[in-house]
C-alpha atoms as one frame of an Amber mdcrd trajectory, in Angstrom:
protein
   0.000   0.000   0.000   1.417   3.375  -1.002   1.702   6.280   1.412   3.076
   9.270  -0.556   2.205  11.877   2.090   4.202   9.987   4.698   7.070   9.657
   2.240   7.196  13.428   1.706   7.155  14.119   5.447   9.845  11.509   6.005
  12.060  12.921   3.254  11.727  16.437   4.660  12.639  15.214   8.147  15.669
  13.278   6.849  16.916  16.252   4.822  16.604  18.596   7.836  18.380  16.016
  10.018  21.152  15.770   7.422  21.567  19.548   7.446  21.888  19.489  11.244
  24.141  16.443  11.400  27.771  16.845  12.366  29.131  13.930  10.327  26.542
  12.881   7.690  25.633  15.622   5.195  24.406  13.924   2.041  22.006  11.130
   1.197  24.914   9.069  -0.142  26.778   9.430   3.169  23.584   8.535   5.004
  23.136   5.373   2.950  26.720   4.292   3.719  26.453   5.125   7.411  23.086
   3.370   7.752  24.218   0.460   5.555  21.068   0.722   3.460  20.499   0.251
  -0.254  19.553   3.390  -2.180  16.272   1.803  -3.267  15.200   1.524   0.371
  15.469   5.261   0.882  13.992   5.949  -2.565  10.942   3.816  -1.708  10.526
   5.579   1.640  10.829   9.065   0.167   8.280   8.249  -2.540   5.942   6.539
  -0.097   5.784   3.336  -2.127   5.963   1.301   1.078   3.283   1.163   3.759
   5.793   1.979   6.508   9.507   1.622   7.085  10.778  -1.532   8.715  12.082
  -1.393  12.288  15.654  -2.174  11.178  15.542   0.599   8.592  14.346   3.144
  11.147  16.964   1.995  13.659  19.741   2.265  11.064  18.666   5.709   9.902
  18.234   6.966  13.472  21.696   5.730  14.384  23.317   7.278  11.320  21.525
  10.599  11.839  22.100  10.471  15.609  18.410  11.106  16.191  15.873   9.193
  18.333  13.892   6.513  16.518  10.695   8.030  17.894  11.337  11.186  15.862
  11.605   9.190  12.630   8.379   7.319  13.404   6.668  10.592  14.277   7.791
  12.106  10.977   6.469   9.098   9.058   3.140   9.134  10.903   2.748  12.921
  10.727   2.774  13.450  14.487   4.329  16.413  16.280   8.060  16.126  16.813
   8.078  18.443  19.807   7.386  16.848  23.175   4.234  17.698  25.092   4.324
  20.367  27.725   4.941  19.222  31.275   1.362  20.123  32.168  -0.030  17.988
  29.338   2.174  15.036  30.284   1.083  15.311  33.934  -2.566  15.570  32.919
  -2.325  12.403  30.822  -0.429  10.616  33.598  -3.028  11.653  36.188  -5.832
  10.425  33.943  -4.062   7.072  33.504  -3.499   6.700  37.258  -7.135   7.577
  37.961  -8.287   4.978  35.429  -5.983   2.319  36.907  -7.243   3.106  40.413
 -10.845   2.849  39.239 -10.160  -0.504  37.579  -8.339  -1.783  40.646 -11.262
  -0.666  42.806 -13.637  -2.615  40.544 -11.452  -5.722  40.827 -11.305  -5.421
  44.612 -15.091  -4.992  44.816 -15.569  -8.038  42.586 -13.233 -10.137  44.733
 -14.996  -9.050  47.916 -18.438  -9.832  46.515 -17.155 -13.194  45.256 -15.729
 -13.968  48.683 -19.059 -13.093  50.288 -20.860 -15.367  47.833 -18.460 -18.214
  48.633 -18.927 -17.645  52.367 -22.678 -17.648  51.941 -22.450 -20.873  49.946
 -20.387 -22.519  52.695 -16.788 -21.938  51.538 -13.713 -22.053  53.783 -14.060
 -18.876  55.833 -10.436 -18.787  57.050  -8.987 -18.916  53.515 -11.346 -16.189
  52.368 -10.509 -14.021  55.391  -6.779 -14.365  54.711  -7.352 -13.513  51.043
  -9.255 -10.362  52.024  -6.436  -9.379  54.399  -3.949  -9.844  51.527  -6.111
  -7.665  49.259  -6.238  -4.949  51.908  -2.459  -5.091  52.359  -1.898  -4.807
  48.611  -4.388  -1.956  48.419  -2.543  -0.046  51.136   0.621  -0.169  49.005
  -1.085   1.782  46.190   0.228   5.366  45.845  -2.221   8.211  45.761  -3.116
   9.792  42.464  -1.826  13.363  42.209  -4.215  15.692  44.016  -6.073  12.821
  45.698  -6.443  11.997  49.365  -7.061  14.226  52.345  -4.536  17.050  52.797
  -3.647  15.673  56.245  -2.476  12.417  54.671   0.208  13.076  52.022   0.434
  10.091  49.721  -2.946   8.734  50.811  -4.379   6.214  48.397  -7.077   7.329
  45.986  -8.698   3.917  46.475 -11.374   3.550  49.115 -10.028   1.934  52.273
 -11.410  -1.089  54.023 -12.140  -0.821  57.735  -9.361  -1.727  60.137  -8.978
  -5.444  60.894 -11.441  -6.488  63.536 -14.061  -3.978  62.392 -15.093  -5.726
  59.194 -18.776  -5.785  58.412 -20.535  -8.716  60.045 -21.438 -10.184  56.660
 -17.775 -10.950  55.874 -16.982 -12.580  59.204 -17.388 -16.304  59.574 -20.778
 -16.925  61.124 -21.065 -19.646  63.738 -23.513 -22.400  62.957 -26.760 -21.801
  64.808
């Protein structure tokens, strides 16, 4: 599949990188330094290939002394400049919030499953120890940026379980009546 627009962007990026390079200044020097055949670069510049191969990108990046990510970004038409710090933090915070929400859903599912097993007559001691392990793992979770009470720096964004010994009656083993 041809991709001529990507080829033009890629050629422009390579030519700018050549102009900025301290040791490779021409396409011929680039081909020798990258150990590539001229047809490979010709096909990339004309966009006759769907995308460059990983080895080709690695060779060109090494010869141009540029990060591979920049070459991929040029091919895909993405911005070459990094995001602002604020944007990176915003995306990171969103990812942490999503992970915390998913972890909370998993914990809730495990707790409800344990309750169902207890109700059905499962081994109460094994379930209790599993719930204690879940609580311990949950306490190790760092807080999402901006989460938690101000009095508790680093407090987890996940809801906490009650302290051991104060669990709801429904999760405690019930004596046979």
